[in-house]
Residue frames as a rotation matrix with the C-alpha (Angstrom) as fourth column:
MET 1
-0.649 0.664 0.372 24.27
0.598 0.747 -0.290 40.99
-0.471 0.034 -0.881 32.76
MET 2
-0.917 0.347 0.198 21.85
-0.068 -0.623 0.779 42.26
0.393 0.701 0.595 30.13
SER 3
-0.513 0.844 0.156 18.33
-0.470 -0.124 -0.874 43.23
-0.718 -0.522 0.460 31.11
HIS 4
-0.163 0.545 0.822 15.48
0.591 0.722 -0.361 41.43
-0.790 0.427 -0.440 29.35
ALA 5
0.798 0.514 -0.316 14.69
0.111 -0.640 -0.760 44.55
-0.593 0.571 -0.568 27.31
THR 6
0.169 -0.832 -0.528 18.32
-0.818 -0.417 0.395 44.95
-0.549 0.365 -0.752 26.25
TYR 7
-0.637 -0.374 0.674 18.55
-0.066 0.897 0.436 41.28
-0.768 0.233 -0.596 25.31
SER 8
0.223 0.832 0.507 15.32
0.606 0.289 -0.741 41.49
-0.764 0.473 -0.439 23.31
ALA 9
0.753 0.001 -0.658 16.54
-0.369 -0.828 -0.422 44.55
-0.546 0.560 -0.623 21.42
LYS 10
-0.308 -0.945 -0.111 19.79
-0.736 0.162 0.657 42.76
-0.603 0.284 -0.745 20.56
GLN 11
-0.535 0.145 0.832 17.96
0.305 0.952 0.030 39.66
-0.788 0.270 -0.554 19.37
LYS 12
0.597 0.800 -0.068 15.64
0.270 -0.280 -0.921 41.75
-0.756 0.532 -0.383 17.21
ILE 13
0.380 -0.551 -0.743 18.65
-0.803 -0.595 0.031 43.18
-0.459 0.584 -0.669 15.35
VAL 14
-0.673 -0.628 0.390 20.11
-0.396 0.752 0.527 39.70
-0.624 0.200 -0.755 14.83
THR 15
-0.095 0.746 0.659 16.77
0.508 0.605 -0.613 38.50
-0.856 0.276 -0.437 13.48
LEU 16
0.757 0.389 -0.525 16.57
-0.161 -0.667 -0.727 41.43
-0.633 0.635 -0.443 11.06
ILE 17
-0.129 -0.884 -0.450 20.09
-0.863 -0.123 0.489 40.79
-0.488 0.451 -0.747 9.76
LYS 18
-0.771 -0.147 0.620 19.22
0.027 0.965 0.261 37.15
-0.636 0.218 -0.740 9.07
GLN 19
0.270 0.938 0.216 15.91
0.452 0.074 -0.889 38.14
-0.850 0.337 -0.404 7.48
HIS 20
0.722 -0.015 -0.692 17.52
-0.471 -0.743 -0.476 40.66
-0.507 0.669 -0.543 5.12
LYS 21
0.792 -0.361 0.492 20.43
0.437 0.898 -0.044 38.25
-0.427 0.250 0.869 4.45
LEU 22
0.289 -0.688 0.666 22.72
0.805 -0.202 -0.558 40.92
0.518 0.697 0.495 2.95
VAL 23
0.615 -0.225 -0.755 25.03
0.443 -0.693 0.568 43.34
-0.652 -0.684 -0.327 4.75
ALA 24
0.727 -0.390 0.565 26.64
0.413 -0.410 -0.813 46.05
0.549 0.824 -0.137 2.63
ILE 25
0.329 -0.719 -0.612 30.13
0.828 -0.092 0.553 46.94
-0.454 -0.689 0.565 3.81
ILE 26
0.941 -0.042 0.336 31.21
0.128 -0.875 -0.468 50.56
0.314 0.483 -0.818 3.35
ARG 27
0.348 -0.900 -0.262 34.99
0.601 -0.001 0.799 50.90
-0.720 -0.436 0.541 3.21
LEU 28
0.806 0.014 0.592 36.12
0.505 -0.537 -0.675 54.07
0.309 0.843 -0.440 1.47
ALA 29
-0.177 -0.980 -0.095 39.35
0.953 -0.146 -0.266 56.07
0.247 -0.138 0.959 1.30
GLN 30
-0.879 -0.094 0.468 37.63
0.080 -0.996 -0.050 59.47
0.471 -0.006 0.882 1.46
GLN 31
-0.696 0.642 -0.321 35.03
0.447 0.038 -0.894 60.49
-0.561 -0.766 -0.313 4.02
ALA 32
-0.540 0.474 -0.695 33.44
-0.587 -0.804 -0.092 62.81
-0.603 0.358 0.713 1.46
ASP 33
-0.703 0.232 -0.672 32.38
-0.544 0.434 0.718 59.80
0.458 0.871 -0.179 -0.61
VAL 34
-0.976 0.216 0.000 30.47
0.171 0.770 -0.615 58.00
-0.133 -0.601 -0.788 2.16
THR 35
-0.410 0.888 -0.208 27.12
-0.272 -0.337 -0.901 59.80
-0.871 -0.313 0.380 2.05
ASN 36
-0.105 0.369 -0.924 26.59
-0.989 -0.140 0.056 59.37
-0.109 0.919 0.379 -1.70
VAL 37
-0.744 -0.224 -0.629 27.36
-0.363 0.926 0.099 55.66
0.561 0.302 -0.771 -1.54
ILE 38
-0.903 0.429 -0.022 25.08
0.231 0.442 -0.867 55.08
-0.362 -0.788 -0.498 1.44
ASP 39
-0.267 0.841 -0.470 22.25
-0.581 -0.530 -0.618 57.08
-0.769 0.108 0.630 -0.12
CYS 40
-0.238 0.119 -0.964 22.51
-0.932 0.252 0.262 55.06
0.274 0.960 0.051 -3.30
LEU 41
-0.910 -0.158 -0.384 22.66
-0.075 0.972 -0.222 51.70
0.408 -0.174 -0.896 -1.53
ILE 42
-0.754 0.656 -0.040 19.64
0.133 0.093 -0.987 52.49
-0.644 -0.749 -0.158 0.62
SER 43
-0.122 0.736 -0.666 17.58
-0.797 -0.472 -0.377 53.86
-0.592 0.485 0.644 -2.26
ALA 44
-0.380 -0.097 -0.920 18.36
-0.783 0.564 0.264 50.65
0.493 0.820 -0.290 -4.14
GLY 45
0.533 0.769 -0.353 17.01
-0.426 0.604 0.674 48.51
0.732 -0.208 0.649 -1.31
ILE 46
-0.411 -0.727 -0.550 19.84
0.253 0.489 -0.835 47.81
0.876 -0.482 -0.017 1.14
LYS 47
0.649 0.738 0.182 18.46
-0.045 -0.202 0.978 47.46
0.759 -0.644 -0.098 4.69
VAL 48
0.893 -0.427 -0.141 21.64
0.246 0.202 0.948 46.63
-0.376 -0.882 0.285 6.64
LEU 49
0.612 -0.748 0.258 25.04
0.191 -0.177 -0.965 48.24
0.768 0.640 0.034 6.24
GLU 50
0.661 -0.508 -0.552 28.26
0.640 -0.002 0.768 48.61
-0.392 -0.861 0.324 8.17
ILE 51
0.825 -0.505 0.256 30.77
-0.277 -0.755 -0.595 51.46
0.493 0.419 -0.762 8.01
THR 52
0.503 -0.690 -0.521 34.29
0.716 0.670 -0.196 50.21
0.485 -0.274 0.831 8.65
SER 53
0.785 -0.214 -0.582 36.47
0.398 -0.545 0.738 51.85
-0.475 -0.810 -0.343 11.27
ASN 54
-0.317 -0.948 -0.010 39.24
0.568 -0.198 0.799 52.41
-0.760 0.247 0.601 8.69
THR 55
0.101 0.407 0.908 36.94
0.860 -0.495 0.126 54.64
0.500 0.768 -0.400 6.67
PRO 56
-0.862 -0.495 0.110 37.98
0.379 -0.773 -0.509 58.21
0.337 -0.397 0.854 7.60
GLY 57
-0.752 0.564 0.342 35.46
-0.644 -0.739 -0.197 59.82
0.141 -0.368 0.919 9.95
PHE 58
-0.667 0.508 -0.544 33.57
0.195 0.825 0.530 56.55
0.719 0.248 -0.650 10.45
GLU 59
-0.681 0.426 -0.596 32.07
0.674 0.045 -0.737 57.70
-0.287 -0.904 -0.318 13.75
GLN 60
-0.611 0.444 -0.656 30.58
-0.351 -0.894 -0.279 60.85
-0.710 0.060 0.702 12.26
GLU 61
-0.698 0.335 -0.632 29.33
-0.619 0.161 0.769 58.87
0.360 0.928 0.095 9.26
ILE 62
-0.709 0.491 -0.506 27.54
0.596 0.801 -0.058 56.42
0.377 -0.342 -0.861 11.55
ILE 63
-0.583 0.475 -0.659 25.94
0.370 -0.566 -0.736 59.36
-0.723 -0.673 0.154 13.35
ASN 64
-0.650 0.293 -0.702 24.92
-0.651 -0.691 0.314 60.94
-0.393 0.661 0.640 10.04
ALA 65
-0.783 0.306 -0.542 23.58
-0.253 0.640 0.726 57.72
0.569 0.705 -0.423 8.54
ARG 66
-0.680 0.543 -0.493 21.51
0.731 0.551 -0.402 56.86
0.054 -0.633 -0.772 11.60
ALA 67
-0.556 0.467 -0.687 20.01
0.072 -0.797 -0.600 60.35
-0.828 -0.383 0.409 11.80
LYS 68
-0.568 0.258 -0.782 19.11
-0.787 -0.447 0.425 60.32
-0.240 0.856 0.457 8.12
ASN 69
-0.259 0.390 -0.883 17.94
-0.553 0.690 0.467 56.70
0.792 0.609 0.037 7.88
PRO 70
-0.367 0.104 0.924 16.21
-0.916 0.134 -0.379 55.61
-0.163 -0.985 0.046 11.11
GLN 71
0.678 0.726 0.113 14.63
-0.679 0.678 -0.281 52.64
-0.281 0.114 0.953 9.33
ILE 72
0.593 -0.566 -0.573 18.00
-0.259 0.540 -0.801 51.15
0.763 0.623 0.174 8.29
LEU 73
0.913 -0.382 -0.140 20.35
0.306 0.418 0.855 49.08
-0.268 -0.824 0.499 10.46
ILE 74
0.635 -0.746 0.199 23.72
-0.363 -0.516 -0.776 50.86
0.682 0.421 -0.598 10.66
GLY 75
0.920 -0.353 -0.172 26.66
0.357 0.569 0.741 48.99
-0.164 -0.742 0.650 12.17
ALA 76
0.530 -0.837 -0.135 30.38
-0.822 -0.546 0.163 49.48
-0.210 0.024 -0.977 12.64
GLY 77
0.971 -0.206 -0.121 32.88
0.141 0.904 -0.404 47.19
0.192 0.375 0.907 10.93
THR 78
0.174 -0.983 -0.053 36.58
0.309 0.106 -0.945 46.36
0.935 0.148 0.322 11.32
VAL 79
0.620 0.084 0.780 36.21
-0.675 -0.449 0.585 46.62
0.400 -0.889 -0.222 15.08
ILE 80
0.219 -0.655 -0.723 39.44
0.005 0.742 -0.671 44.93
0.976 0.143 0.165 16.09
ASN 81
-0.711 -0.476 -0.518 39.58
0.520 0.141 -0.843 46.01
0.474 -0.868 0.147 19.76
THR 82
0.017 0.776 -0.630 37.55
0.995 -0.073 -0.062 47.51
-0.094 -0.626 -0.774 22.60
HIS 83
-0.589 -0.269 -0.762 38.81
0.267 -0.955 0.131 51.04
-0.763 -0.126 0.635 21.90
ILE 84
-0.953 0.262 -0.154 37.19
-0.231 -0.299 0.926 51.02
0.196 0.918 0.346 18.46
ALA 85
-0.459 0.824 -0.332 34.17
0.725 0.563 0.396 49.19
0.513 -0.059 -0.856 19.85
GLN 86
-0.201 0.362 -0.910 33.59
0.790 -0.490 -0.369 52.00
-0.579 -0.793 -0.188 22.36
GLN 87
-0.842 -0.116 -0.527 33.90
-0.183 -0.858 0.481 54.58
-0.508 0.501 0.701 19.59
ALA 88
-0.830 0.547 -0.110 31.27
0.080 0.313 0.946 52.67
0.552 0.777 -0.304 17.63
VAL 89
-0.245 0.736 -0.631 28.95
0.962 0.266 -0.063 52.45
0.122 -0.622 -0.773 20.63
ASP 90
-0.400 0.020 -0.916 29.32
0.448 -0.868 -0.214 56.18
-0.800 -0.496 0.339 21.29
ALA 91
-0.930 0.008 -0.367 28.51
-0.308 -0.560 0.769 56.92
-0.199 0.828 0.523 17.64
GLY 92
-0.076 0.992 0.103 25.28
-0.791 0.003 -0.611 54.95
-0.607 -0.128 0.785 17.87
ALA 93
-0.656 -0.191 -0.730 26.20
-0.647 0.642 0.412 51.84
0.390 0.743 -0.545 15.90
GLN 94
0.329 0.894 0.303 23.44
-0.944 0.301 0.138 49.21
0.033 -0.331 0.943 16.09
PHE 95
0.979 -0.141 0.148 25.73
0.115 0.979 0.170 46.22
-0.169 -0.149 0.974 15.67
ILE 96
0.316 -0.947 -0.065 29.46
-0.768 -0.295 0.568 45.47
-0.557 -0.129 -0.820 15.79
VAL 97
0.994 -0.075 -0.079 31.44
0.005 0.758 -0.652 43.53
0.109 0.648 0.754 13.17
THR 98
0.395 -0.910 0.124 34.97
-0.610 -0.159 0.776 42.28
-0.687 -0.382 -0.618 13.76
PRO 99
0.439 -0.327 -0.837 37.53
-0.721 0.427 -0.546 40.55
0.536 0.843 -0.048 11.53
ASN 100
-0.583 -0.761 -0.284 39.00
-0.309 0.531 -0.789 38.76
0.752 -0.373 -0.544 14.57
THR 101
0.322 0.651 -0.688 37.87
0.414 0.556 0.721 36.76
0.851 -0.517 -0.090 17.60
ASN 102
-0.729 -0.563 0.389 37.91
0.008 -0.575 -0.818 38.96
0.684 -0.593 0.424 20.70
LYS 103
-0.258 0.640 -0.724 36.02
0.891 0.448 0.079 38.17
0.374 -0.624 -0.686 23.91
ALA 104
-0.610 -0.046 -0.791 36.34
0.569 -0.721 -0.396 41.69
-0.552 -0.692 0.466 25.32
VAL 105
-0.947 0.294 -0.130 34.62
-0.302 -0.676 0.672 43.22
0.109 0.676 0.729 22.28
VAL 106
-0.368 0.848 -0.383 31.63
0.335 0.504 0.796 40.92
0.868 0.164 -0.469 22.76
GLU 107
-0.259 0.245 -0.934 31.40
0.966 0.063 -0.251 41.79
-0.003 -0.967 -0.253 26.43
LEU 108
-0.834 -0.091 -0.545 31.51
0.163 -0.983 -0.086 45.53
-0.527 -0.161 0.834 25.76
ALA 109
-0.836 0.535 -0.122 28.97
-0.305 -0.268 0.914 45.36
0.456 0.801 0.387 22.92
HIS 110
-0.283 0.762 -0.582 26.56
0.554 0.625 0.550 43.19
0.783 -0.167 -0.599 24.91
GLN 111
-0.609 0.033 -0.792 26.71
0.720 -0.396 -0.570 45.61
-0.333 -0.918 0.218 27.83
HIS 112
-0.738 0.293 -0.607 25.13
-0.362 -0.932 -0.010 48.11
-0.569 0.212 0.794 25.45
GLY 113
0.158 0.899 0.409 22.69
-0.081 0.425 -0.902 45.63
-0.984 0.109 0.140 23.91
LEU 114
0.316 -0.114 -0.942 24.52
-0.920 -0.279 -0.275 45.43
-0.231 0.954 -0.193 20.59
PRO 115
0.898 -0.019 0.440 24.98
0.083 0.988 -0.127 42.14
-0.432 0.150 0.889 18.72
VAL 116
0.027 -0.958 -0.287 28.41
-0.699 -0.223 0.679 41.12
-0.714 0.182 -0.676 17.48
LEU 117
0.991 0.054 -0.121 29.17
-0.128 0.607 -0.785 39.57
0.031 0.793 0.608 14.10
MET 118
0.527 -0.820 0.222 32.51
-0.516 -0.101 0.851 38.10
-0.676 -0.563 -0.476 15.11
GLY 119
0.422 -0.481 -0.768 35.31
-0.828 0.142 -0.543 37.25
0.370 0.865 -0.338 12.72
ALA 120
0.208 -0.378 0.902 36.59
-0.494 0.755 0.431 33.67
-0.844 -0.536 -0.030 12.87
LEU 121
0.108 -0.214 -0.971 38.30
-0.978 0.155 -0.143 31.35
0.181 0.964 -0.193 10.40
THR 122
-0.710 -0.467 -0.527 39.50
-0.379 0.884 -0.273 28.13
0.594 0.006 -0.805 12.01
PRO 123
0.141 0.747 -0.650 37.39
0.332 0.583 0.742 25.62
0.933 -0.320 -0.166 13.96
THR 124
-0.360 -0.343 -0.868 39.14
0.927 -0.023 -0.375 26.85
0.108 -0.939 0.326 17.12
ASP 125
-0.991 0.032 0.133 38.24
-0.028 -0.999 0.031 30.47
0.134 0.027 0.991 16.29
ILE 126
-0.310 0.950 -0.032 34.61
-0.329 -0.076 0.941 29.50
0.892 0.302 0.336 15.77
ALA 127
0.111 0.304 -0.946 34.45
0.710 0.642 0.290 27.46
0.696 -0.704 -0.145 18.97
ASN 128
-0.706 -0.429 -0.564 35.90
0.702 -0.530 -0.475 30.41
-0.095 -0.731 0.675 20.87
ALA 129
-0.882 0.407 0.238 33.47
-0.281 -0.859 0.428 32.87
0.379 0.310 0.872 19.27
ILE 130
0.040 0.913 -0.405 30.57
0.067 0.402 0.913 30.64
0.997 -0.063 -0.045 20.29
GLU 131
-0.053 -0.137 -0.989 31.93
0.942 0.322 -0.095 30.42
0.331 -0.937 0.112 23.84
TYR 132
-0.908 -0.337 -0.250 32.24
0.398 -0.879 -0.262 34.21
-0.131 -0.337 0.932 23.91
ASN 133
-0.095 0.986 -0.139 28.52
0.642 -0.046 -0.765 34.45
-0.761 -0.162 -0.628 22.97
ALA 134
-0.885 -0.160 -0.437 29.06
-0.241 -0.645 0.725 36.08
-0.397 0.747 0.532 19.58
ASP 135
-0.027 1.000 -0.007 25.67
-0.425 -0.018 -0.905 36.48
-0.905 -0.022 0.425 17.91
ILE 136
0.985 0.161 -0.066 26.71
-0.126 0.398 -0.909 35.61
-0.120 0.903 0.412 14.36
ILE 137
0.206 -0.952 0.226 30.02
0.260 0.276 0.925 34.03
-0.943 -0.132 0.304 13.34
LYS 138
0.802 -0.037 -0.596 31.59
-0.526 -0.516 -0.676 35.91
-0.283 0.856 -0.433 10.44
VAL 139
0.512 -0.638 0.575 33.74
0.551 0.758 0.349 33.37
-0.659 0.138 0.740 8.60
PHE 140
0.972 -0.202 -0.116 36.52
-0.232 -0.791 -0.566 35.55
0.023 0.577 -0.817 7.22
PRO 141
-0.337 0.241 -0.910 38.18
-0.827 -0.539 0.164 35.57
-0.451 0.807 0.381 4.76
ALA 142
0.291 0.593 0.751 35.73
-0.234 0.805 -0.545 33.02
-0.928 -0.018 0.373 3.39
GLY 143
0.902 0.150 -0.405 36.59
-0.412 0.023 -0.911 33.41
-0.127 0.988 0.083 -0.28
SER 144
0.011 -0.989 -0.149 40.24
-0.982 0.018 -0.190 32.59
0.191 0.148 -0.970 0.29
MET 145
-0.613 -0.205 0.763 39.24
-0.525 0.827 -0.199 29.23
-0.591 -0.523 -0.614 1.77
GLY 146
-0.840 0.307 -0.447 36.36
-0.341 0.342 0.876 28.42
0.422 0.888 -0.182 -0.58
VAL 147
0.052 0.987 0.151 32.79
-0.891 -0.023 0.454 27.21
0.452 -0.158 0.878 -0.33
ASN 148
0.340 0.070 -0.938 33.78
0.038 0.995 0.088 23.60
0.940 -0.065 0.335 0.44
TYR 149
-0.738 -0.631 -0.239 35.76
0.323 -0.019 -0.946 24.74
0.593 -0.775 0.218 3.49
PHE 150
-0.676 0.557 0.482 32.78
-0.710 -0.668 -0.223 26.78
0.197 -0.493 0.847 4.68
LYS 151
0.311 0.850 -0.424 30.42
-0.673 0.512 0.533 23.87
0.671 0.120 0.732 4.16
ALA 152
-0.114 -0.447 -0.887 32.74
0.327 0.826 -0.459 21.59
0.938 -0.342 0.052 6.14
LEU 153
-0.929 -0.256 0.267 32.49
-0.122 -0.469 -0.875 23.97
0.349 -0.845 0.405 9.10
THR 154
-0.184 0.948 0.260 28.70
-0.905 -0.267 0.332 23.56
0.384 -0.174 0.907 9.17
GLY 155
0.075 0.154 -0.985 29.18
0.044 0.987 0.158 19.92
0.996 -0.055 0.067 10.21
PRO 156
-0.463 -0.311 -0.830 30.65
0.788 0.284 -0.546 20.36
0.406 -0.907 0.114 13.70
PHE 157
-0.907 0.111 -0.407 29.08
0.142 -0.828 -0.542 23.81
-0.397 -0.549 0.735 14.06
SER 158
-0.639 0.702 0.315 25.60
0.632 0.245 0.735 22.98
0.439 0.669 -0.600 12.79
GLU 159
0.283 0.782 -0.555 23.94
0.956 -0.275 0.100 25.14
-0.075 -0.559 -0.826 15.46
ALA 160
-0.394 -0.531 -0.750 26.08
0.495 -0.810 0.314 28.21
-0.775 -0.247 0.582 14.77
GLN 161
0.822 0.566 -0.059 24.93
0.308 -0.530 -0.790 31.14
-0.478 0.631 -0.610 12.67
LEU 162
-0.182 -0.972 0.149 27.70
0.602 0.010 0.799 31.32
-0.778 0.234 0.583 10.07
MET 163
0.873 0.416 -0.257 28.06
0.110 -0.679 -0.725 34.30
-0.476 0.605 -0.639 7.72
PRO 164
0.140 -0.870 0.472 30.75
0.947 0.257 0.193 34.18
-0.289 0.420 0.860 5.02
VAL 165
0.900 0.029 -0.435 32.56
-0.042 -0.987 -0.154 37.43
-0.434 0.157 -0.887 4.28
GLY 166
-0.070 -0.945 -0.319 35.35
-0.584 -0.220 0.781 38.10
-0.809 0.241 -0.537 1.79
GLY 167
-0.925 -0.373 -0.069 35.17
-0.254 0.474 0.843 37.05
-0.282 0.798 -0.533 -1.83
ILE 168
-0.264 0.907 0.329 31.36
0.610 0.421 -0.671 36.93
-0.747 0.024 -0.664 -2.00
ASN 169
-0.807 0.010 -0.590 29.99
-0.403 -0.741 0.538 38.10
-0.432 0.672 0.602 -5.35
LEU 170
0.106 0.940 -0.324 27.06
-0.923 -0.029 -0.385 37.65
-0.371 0.340 0.864 -7.73
ASP 171
-0.038 -0.181 -0.983 28.66
-0.760 0.644 -0.089 34.62
0.649 0.743 -0.162 -9.36
ASN 172
-0.637 -0.318 -0.703 29.01
0.092 0.873 -0.478 32.61
0.766 -0.369 -0.527 -6.15
LEU 173
-0.583 0.431 0.689 26.38
-0.781 -0.530 -0.329 34.10
0.223 -0.730 0.646 -3.84
THR 174
0.465 0.861 -0.205 23.94
-0.782 0.508 0.361 31.20
0.415 -0.007 0.910 -4.27
GLN 175
0.123 -0.506 -0.854 26.64
0.089 0.863 -0.498 28.63
0.988 -0.015 0.151 -3.50
TRP 176
-0.831 -0.485 0.273 27.30
-0.183 -0.224 -0.957 30.19
0.526 -0.845 0.097 -0.09
PHE 177
-0.208 0.834 0.512 23.65
-0.978 -0.161 -0.134 30.06
-0.029 -0.528 0.848 0.90
ASP 178
0.580 0.379 -0.721 23.39
-0.492 0.868 0.061 26.49
0.649 0.320 0.690 -0.38
ALA 179
-0.237 -0.792 -0.562 26.38
0.162 0.538 -0.827 25.68
0.958 -0.287 0.001 1.86
GLY 180
0.097 0.394 -0.914 24.54
0.920 0.316 0.233 26.94
0.381 -0.863 -0.332 4.95
ALA 181
-0.874 -0.440 0.206 25.15
0.347 -0.863 -0.368 30.69
0.340 -0.250 0.907 5.23
CYS 182
-0.126 0.836 -0.533 22.65
0.908 -0.119 -0.401 32.55
-0.399 -0.535 -0.745 7.43
ALA 183
0.894 0.257 -0.366 23.55
0.093 -0.907 -0.410 35.80
-0.437 0.333 -0.835 5.64
ILE 184
0.190 -0.871 0.454 26.38
0.975 0.113 -0.192 37.29
0.116 0.479 0.870 3.58
ALA 185
0.579 -0.084 -0.811 28.32
0.149 -0.967 0.207 40.56
-0.801 -0.240 -0.548 3.59
VAL 186
0.433 -0.357 0.828 29.71
0.898 0.089 -0.431 42.25
0.080 0.930 0.359 0.50
SER 187
0.239 -0.449 -0.861 32.38
0.379 -0.773 0.508 44.94
-0.894 -0.448 -0.015 0.35
GLY 188
-0.651 -0.749 0.118 34.16
0.411 -0.218 0.885 45.34
-0.638 0.625 0.450 -2.97
ASP 189
-0.479 0.519 0.708 31.11
0.817 -0.031 0.576 45.78
0.321 0.854 -0.409 -5.18
PHE 190
0.550 0.835 -0.032 29.52
0.758 -0.482 0.439 48.29
0.351 -0.265 -0.898 -2.81
SER 191
0.507 -0.438 -0.742 32.54
0.500 -0.552 0.667 50.38
-0.702 -0.710 -0.061 -1.78
LYS 192
-0.424 -0.587 0.690 33.20
0.906 -0.271 0.326 52.47
-0.005 0.763 0.647 -4.87
PRO 193
-0.645 0.147 -0.750 32.81
0.147 -0.939 -0.310 56.26
-0.750 -0.310 0.584 -4.92
ILE 194
0.098 0.742 0.663 29.85
0.975 0.063 -0.214 57.67
-0.200 0.667 -0.718 -6.83
ASN 195
-0.524 -0.386 -0.759 30.67
0.270 -0.921 0.283 60.85
-0.808 -0.056 0.587 -8.72
THR 196
-0.886 0.235 -0.399 28.45
-0.462 -0.385 0.799 60.60
0.033 0.892 0.450 -11.79
PRO 197
0.099 0.989 0.113 24.83
-0.939 0.131 -0.319 59.71
-0.330 -0.074 0.941 -12.58
GLU 198
0.296 -0.041 -0.954 26.13
-0.635 0.738 -0.229 56.72
0.713 0.674 0.192 -14.52
GLN 199
-0.747 -0.624 -0.230 27.92
-0.200 0.541 -0.817 55.38
0.634 -0.565 -0.529 -11.44
HIS 200
-0.590 0.631 0.504 24.74
-0.714 -0.116 -0.691 55.85
-0.378 -0.767 0.519 -9.43
VAL 201
0.425 0.775 -0.467 22.75
-0.904 0.387 -0.180 53.83
0.042 0.499 0.866 -11.95
ALA 202
-0.052 -0.539 -0.841 25.42
-0.442 0.768 -0.465 51.14
0.896 0.347 -0.278 -12.11
LEU 203
-0.934 -0.308 0.183 25.48
-0.281 0.315 -0.906 50.67
0.221 -0.898 -0.381 -8.32
THR 204
-0.221 0.939 0.262 21.68
-0.869 -0.068 -0.490 50.69
-0.442 -0.336 0.831 -8.13
ASN 205
0.458 0.377 -0.805 21.49
-0.779 0.607 -0.159 47.97
0.429 0.700 0.571 -10.78
LEU 206
-0.454 -0.727 -0.515 24.17
-0.301 0.670 -0.679 45.95
0.839 -0.153 -0.523 -8.99
VAL 207
-0.819 0.226 0.527 22.29
-0.530 0.051 -0.846 46.10
-0.218 -0.973 0.078 -5.69
ASN 208
0.210 0.966 -0.148 19.12
-0.945 0.162 -0.284 44.99
-0.251 0.200 0.947 -7.45
CYS 209
0.180 -0.232 -0.956 20.98
-0.560 0.775 -0.293 42.00
0.809 0.588 0.010 -8.90
TYR 210
-0.852 -0.522 -0.032 22.20
-0.238 0.442 -0.865 41.00
0.466 -0.729 -0.501 -5.44
ILE 211
-0.546 0.707 0.450 18.77
-0.702 -0.093 -0.706 41.37
-0.457 -0.701 0.547 -3.84
ASN 212
0.366 0.734 -0.572 17.11
-0.927 0.338 -0.160 39.36
0.076 0.589 0.805 -6.62
LYS 213
-0.045 -0.480 -0.876 19.58
-0.379 0.820 -0.430 36.50
0.924 0.313 -0.219 -6.05
LEU 214
-0.717 -0.211 0.664 19.00
-0.692 0.097 -0.716 36.24
0.086 -0.973 -0.216 -2.30
PRO 215
-0.838 0.463 -0.289 17.04
0.462 0.884 0.076 33.23
0.291 -0.070 -0.954 -1.03
LYS 216
-0.405 0.770 0.493 13.37
-0.264 -0.615 0.743 34.10
0.875 0.171 0.452 -0.71
ASN 217
0.460 0.625 -0.631 12.64
0.419 0.473 0.775 32.20
0.783 -0.621 -0.044 2.50
């Protein structure tokens, strides 16, 4: 059972994610590339980001990012089980993101006052995620199913906070929000190593394009 203070802290993070509307997913093959990418994303205006558990050294990178950027929400992604969830908690992650629907992960995260953005695809997945008290339902892989599929889910699950992930880009971003998304998460465009000033400028410009396309309300 969460204390009132723990519950309030969790809800504040959920509110911030929905306010900012954009989660940048960091999934990189080399740990050495993480800091440069995060620094660039944050300087360009990203306020919420997740570091995936299959990024080498993800725990240390969460620790580093939180120490360096106390004003930014730093979460852990690709949390497929409670073992990884505990690693994320120990590293100081502020929210947990999963690709799958797992009750035990929600229970562990909530014990520590962390919200869960829980992966779900089918109506049954979503119903289960709601029953497990997931804070936001991450519809994944959304792009493979399409905007119309996502919009259809908002009928029976009109009260759920649905966030499409997978296949979201500048060309279709507006369509997802029009279909009822509470927020979006983007990986591919934001998970490229930065080794030159030109790459830094390119990523900065890309982030600006995303932010400018987000709904203003």
